[in-house]
C-alpha positions in Angstrom: 0.0 0.0 0.0 1.4 3.5 -0.9 2.7 5.5 2.1 0.3 8.4 1.4 -2.7 6.1 1.4 -1.4 4.3 4.5 -1.2 7.6 6.4 -4.7 8.7 5.1 -6.2 5.4 6.2 -4.7 5.7 9.7 -5.9 9.3 10.0 -9.5 8.2 9.2 -9.4 5.3 11.6 -7.9 7.5 14.3 -10.6 10.1 13.9 -13.4 7.5 13.9 -12.0 5.9 17.1 -11.8 9.3 18.7 -15.4 10.0 18.0 -16.5 6.6 19.3 -14.5 7.0 22.5 -15.9 10.5 22.9 -19.5 9.1 22.7 -18.5 6.4 25.3 -17.1 9.1 27.7 -20.3 11.2 27.2 -22.4 8.1 27.9 -20.7 7.7 31.3 -21.4 11.4 32.0 -25.1 11.0 31.1 -25.4 8.0 33.4 -23.8 9.9 36.2 -26.3 12.8 35.6 -29.1 10.3 35.9 -30.0 10.1 32.3 -30.2 7.4 29.7 -27.6 7.1 26.9 -30.2 5.4 24.7 -32.6 8.3 25.1 -29.8 10.7 24.3 -28.9 8.8 21.2 -32.5 8.8 20.1 -32.7 12.6 20.7 -29.7 13.1 18.4 -31.4 11.4 15.5 -34.8 13.0 16.2 -35.5 15.1 13.1 -39.2 15.5 13.8 -42.3 13.6 12.9 -43.9 15.8 10.2 -42.4 16.3 6.7 -42.0 20.1 7.4 -40.2 19.5 10.7 -37.8 17.1 9.0 -37.0 19.7 6.3 -36.5 22.4 8.9 -34.1 20.1 10.8 -32.0 19.3 7.7 -31.8 23.0 6.8 -30.8 23.9 10.4 -28.1 21.3 10.3 -26.6 22.6 7.0 -27.0 26.2 8.0 -25.1 25.6 11.2 -22.4 23.6 9.3 -21.6 26.4 6.8 -20.1 29.0 9.2 -18.3 26.2 11.0 -16.8 25.0 7.8 -15.6 28.5 6.9 -14.2 29.0 10.4 -12.3 25.7 10.1 -10.8 26.8 6.8 -9.7 30.1 8.3 -7.9 28.3 11.2 -6.5 25.6 8.9 -4.7 28.3 6.7 -2.9 29.5 9.8 -2.1 26.0 10.9 -0.4 25.3 7.5 2.0 28.1 8.3 2.4 26.8 11.9 0.5 29.8 13.1 -2.2 29.5 15.8 -4.7 32.1 14.8 -7.0 32.2 17.8 -8.2 35.7 16.6 -10.7 34.2 14.2 -13.5 35.0 16.7 -12.7 38.7 16.8 -12.0 38.9 13.1 -15.3 37.6 12.0 -17.2 39.7 14.5 -15.7 43.0 13.5 -15.9 42.0 9.8 -19.6 41.1 10.1 -20.7 44.4 11.6 -18.7 46.4 9.1 -20.0 44.5 6.1 -23.6 44.7 7.4 -23.4 48.4 7.8 -21.7 49.1 4.5 -24.3 46.9 2.7 -27.1 48.9 4.3 -25.8 52.3 3.0 -26.5 51.7 -0.7 -28.7 49.8 -3.1 -27.5 48.1 -6.2 -28.4 45.0 -8.3 -28.1 41.9 -6.2 -24.8 40.5 -7.7 -23.1 43.8 -7.1 -24.6 44.4 -3.7 -23.7 40.9 -2.4 -20.2 41.0 -3.9 -19.5 44.3 -2.2 -20.6 43.0 1.1 -18.5 39.8 0.7 -15.4 41.9 -0.3 -15.8 44.3 2.6 -16.1 41.4 5.1 -13.0 39.7 3.7 -11.0 43.0 3.6 -11.9 43.9 7.2 -11.1 40.4 8.5 -7.8 40.3 6.6 -6.7 43.8 7.8 -7.6 42.9 11.4 -5.4 39.8 11.1 -2.6 41.9 9.7 -2.1 43.5 13.1 -0.8 40.3 14.9 1.1 39.4 11.7 3.0 42.6 11.7 3.6 42.4 15.5 5.1 38.9 15.0 7.4 39.6 12.1 8.6 43.0 13.5 8.7 42.4 17.3 8.5 38.7 17.6 5.2 38.9 19.5 3.6 35.4 19.8 0.4 35.3 17.7 -1.5 33.4 20.4 -1.2 36.2 22.9 -1.8 39.0 20.4 -4.8 37.4 18.8 -6.4 36.6 22.2 -6.1 40.2 23.2 -7.4 41.4 19.8 -10.4 39.2 20.3 -11.5 41.2 23.3 -10.8 44.5 21.5 -12.9 43.4 18.4 -15.8 42.2 20.6 -15.9 45.4 22.6 -15.4 47.5 19.4 -18.3 45.7 17.7 -20.6 46.4 20.7 -19.7 50.1 20.6 -20.2 50.4 16.9 -23.6 48.7 17.2 -24.7 51.0 20.0 -23.5 54.3 18.5 -22.4 55.0 14.9 -23.7 51.8 13.2 -27.0 51.6 15.0 -30.2 51.5 13.0 -33.6 52.9 13.9 -35.2 50.8 16.6 -38.9 50.1 16.0 -41.4 50.6 18.8 -41.3 47.7 21.2 -38.1 46.3 19.6 -35.6 45.2 22.2 -32.7 44.2 20.0 -30.2 46.7 18.7 -29.3 46.2 15.0 -27.5 47.8 12.2 -29.8 49.3 9.5 -31.5 46.5 7.5 -30.0 45.4 4.2 -32.0 46.1 1.1 -33.7 43.2 -0.6 -30.9 43.0 -3.2 -28.4 42.3 -0.3 -30.1 39.1 0.7 -28.6 35.9 -0.7 -31.2 33.7 -2.5 -32.2 30.6 -0.6 -31.7 27.0 -1.8 -35.1 25.7 -0.8 -35.8 24.4 -4.2 -33.2 21.6 -3.5 -35.7 20.0 -1.1 -38.3 19.8 -3.9 -35.8 17.7 -6.0 -35.8 15.1 -3.2 -39.6 15.2 -2.8 -39.5 17.1 0.5 -41.3 20.1 1.6 -39.2 23.4 1.6 -38.1 24.5 5.0 -39.7 27.6 6.5 -37.6 28.2 9.7 -34.8 30.9 9.8 -34.9 31.7 6.1 -34.8 28.1 4.9 -31.6 26.7 3.5 -29.1 29.6 3.1 -27.7 30.1 -0.3 -24.3 31.0 1.1 -23.7 27.2 1.2 -22.7 27.5 -2.5 -20.1 30.2 -1.6 -18.7 27.9 1.1 -18.3 25.0 -1.3 -16.5 27.2 -3.9 -14.3 28.6 -1.1 -13.4 25.1 0.1 -12.3 24.1 -3.5 -10.3 27.3 -4.0 -8.5 26.9 -0.6 -7.7 23.3 -1.5 -6.2 24.3 -4.8 -4.3 27.2 -3.4 -2.8 25.2 -0.5 -2.2 21.9 -2.3 -1.6 22.7 -6.0 0.1 26.1 -6.1 3.6 27.4 -5.3 2.1 29.8 -2.8 0.7 26.9 -0.8 4.0 25.1 -0.9 5.9 28.2 0.2 3.5 28.6 3.2 4.0 25.0 4.2 7.7 25.1 3.7 8.0 28.3 5.7 6.0 26.9 8.6 8.0 23.7 8.7 11.5 25.3 8.5 11.8 29.0 8.2 15.6 29.1 7.8 15.6 26.4 5.1 12.8 28.3 3.2 14.8 31.5 3.4 17.8 29.8 2.0 15.7 28.6 -0.9 14.5 32.1 -1.7 11.2 32.2 0.2 10.9 35.0 2.8 9.2 33.5 5.9 8.1 36.9 7.2 6.3 37.6 4.0 4.6 34.2 4.2 3.5 34.9 7.8 1.8 38.1 6.7 0.2 36.5 3.7 -1.0 33.5 5.6 -2.5 35.6 8.4 -4.2 37.9 6.0 -5.6 35.0 4.1 -6.8 33.4 7.3 -8.4 36.6 8.5 -10.0 37.2 5.1 -11.7 33.8 5.2 -12.6 34.5 8.9 -14.4 37.7 7.8 -16.9 35.6 5.8 -18.0 33.5 8.8 -20.9 35.8 9.8 -22.2 36.4 6.3 -24.4 33.2 6.0 -26.5 34.4 8.9 -26.7 38.0 7.9 -27.3 37.4 4.2 -29.5 34.4 4.6 -31.7 35.2 7.6 -31.3 38.3 9.7 -30.5 40.9 7.1 -28.5 42.9 9.7 -26.0 42.6 12.5 -27.7 42.3 15.9 -26.7 42.3 19.6 -27.6 38.6 19.8 -25.5 37.7 16.8 -24.1 34.1 17.0 -20.9 34.1 18.9 -18.2 31.4 19.5 -17.9 30.3 15.9 -14.2 31.2 15.8 -13.3 29.1 18.7 -15.4 26.1 17.4 -13.5 26.5 14.1 -10.3 25.5 15.9 -11.8 22.2 17.0 -13.3 21.7 13.5 -9.9 22.3 11.8 -8.2 19.9 14.2 -10.8 17.2 13.6 -10.5 17.7 9.9 -6.7 17.6 9.9 -6.6 21.0 8.1 -8.0 19.5 4.9 -11.1 21.0 3.3 -12.8 17.7 2.9 -12.0 16.6 6.4 -13.1 20.1 7.7 -16.5 19.7 5.9 -17.2 16.4 7.6 -16.1 17.8 11.0 -18.4 20.8 10.5 -21.3 18.5 9.7 -20.5 16.5 12.9 -20.4 19.6 15.1 -23.5 21.0 13.5 -25.3 17.7 14.1 -24.3 17.8 17.7 -25.4 21.4 18.1 -28.8 20.8 16.4 -29.6 18.1 19.1 -29.4 20.5 22.1 -33.1 21.3 22.0 -34.1 17.6 21.6 -31.9 16.7 24.5 -33.6 19.1 26.8 -37.0 17.6 25.8 -35.6 14.2 26.8 -34.6 15.6 30.2 -30.9 15.3 29.4 -28.6 18.4 30.0 -27.7 20.2 26.8 -24.2 20.5 28.1 -23.8 16.9 27.0 -23.1 18.3 23.5 -20.2 20.4 24.9 -18.8 17.4 26.7 -18.8 15.4 23.4 -17.2 18.2 21.5 -14.5 18.7 24.0 -13.8 15.0 24.3 -13.7 14.7 20.5 -11.0 17.4 20.3 -8.9 16.0 23.1 -9.1 12.5 21.7 -8.4 13.5 18.2 -5.2 15.3 19.2 -4.1 12.1 21.0 -5.2 10.0 18.0 -3.3 12.2 15.6 -0.1 11.8 17.6 -0.5 8.1 17.8 -1.3 7.7 14.0 1.7 9.9 13.1 4.0 7.7 15.1 2.6 4.5 13.6 2.8 6.0 10.1 6.4 7.0 10.8 7.4 3.5 11.9 5.7 1.9 8.9 7.6 4.3 6.6 10.9 3.6 8.4 10.4 -0.1 8.1 9.5 0.1 4.4 12.6 2.3 3.8 14.8 -0.2 5.7 13.4 -3.1 3.6 14.0 -1.2 0.4 17.5 -0.4 1.4 18.2 -4.0 2.3 16.8 -5.1 -1.1 19.0 -2.7 -3.0 22.2 -3.4 -1.1 24.5 -5.8 -3.0 25.5 -8.9 -1.2 29.2 -9.5 -0.9 30.3 -13.0 -1.9 33.3 -14.4 0.1 36.3 -15.3 -2.1 
């Protein structure tokens, strides 16, 4: 079996074992809490009895997976450069409010309106990620510390912008503070027609199936091509593995750090757009938080590969969707958090184990090949 296929198979097996062990750990926690693991498992797969409820459940699952997938891609780009971009959380929050406000200030045909909103979000996220990149290459500031601090600044700045300069007119009796609503041309068309292809009723909850799913798929393909099939992607990986060696071969590691962080931040800027363009039509004070931190777990589980990240995003979305059903089954919704945390911890351990196994297999194969090619000396 080829070495690459061997390693890929070990990776898949390791991830599957980690998920199974996480479920086993969570089952113990459920029993300790006085619940039934069987009831919890049934709640996870409860998509509703009516056809409409099932459509809404599937749409909710996919809608939740889209921002998680984008967040995982953003984190994975940093990981390829051996950078830990924890600032994805702050980057997408500040990018989302700026894009929502800019999109509300003008009206244009839908393709232009949506394109401008996407470009603004990517630009703001990339520029915000430029700050820790510059600090790292000029002053040697660790990106983990700088991005954590910048998260707090971005969250506080977003709250200020929403309360003062970017606030829209609040309707009578409205409690939430929002940016001005986007015009109709700024809303991304839904994909509800896909359900009709499969003989299902179109979903009606939270704007149906968000059309930004198509953008996420295209983004995943583009990132895979850039990282795996271009010189730029090779330079990023080489600089992350060995900066001095990359510099000796003509690649400036500092330039690659800035490029990787800005690309990661630009992708992070798109995380909040599915919700804004698909459902809310504005940035609100109850905007979904925590997607950036979940993206770290998704990227780890997906081994920084777009295909793996897609499956990891679907898994985490599947777990999140079950929180309501778990509460109806008298099981604490925190079970989902326990499973997610256990998966991340066990996947890290599984990755280390599979890497060591793959290394030993490759060493053994190299030794066998060397012994086969070594000429045997015949005694005189």
